[in-house]
N, C-alpha and C positions, 0 to 999 in steps of 0.2 A: 389396407392390412398394416397390421401393425409388425414392426420388426421383432427379432427374438430379444433384442437390448431393451427395446420399449416397453417390452411384456413385463418383462422382468422388473423395470423400473417401478410400473404401474403396480404389480403386486407388490413389492416392497413398499410402495407411498402407502397403498391400502393397509398393508399390513402394521406399519408404524402408527398408522392415524387409528386402527381399531386398538392397537397397545395403549397407547397417549389416553385413548377415551376410556378406556378400563381402569388405568391407573389416577387418573381424574376423577372416575366413579368413585373409587374405594376412599382415595383421600377426601371427598366429599362427604360422604357415609361417616368415615370415622371423624371428622371434623363435628358433624351433627352429632353423633353419640355423645362427644365430650360435652358440647354444651347442652345437650340434655342432662346428662349425668351432673352438671354442676349447678343447672336449674333446680333439679329435685334435692341435691344436697345442701344447696344454699336454703330452700323451703325447709327442709327437716330440720337446719339449723335455726333457722325464725323461730319454728314451732318449738323448739327444745330450750334454745336459750332468749325468749322473747324478755323485753323489759318489764318492769313490774308497773301495772296500770295503777290509776289514780288511787282507787278502793283498796289496793293490797297496800300502798303508802300509808294511808289512814288507819289502818290495822296495827299498823307496826308502832312498838313502844319506844320514844325516844330516851336515850341514853345522855345523861347529862353530868 
């Protein structure tokens, strides 16, 4: 049988482990969300500010 002090320490250890797991999961999800947001924004930027392709350059009028 476990003594009273050992039971308290075991419970405290389990509680700290569960708390650590919850905090780590929250940080992981937050970082994953930031990465997804950055990927989406960079995709929108590439579509919005894409460089001119070769056909568009041929249609421009050169200024001398």
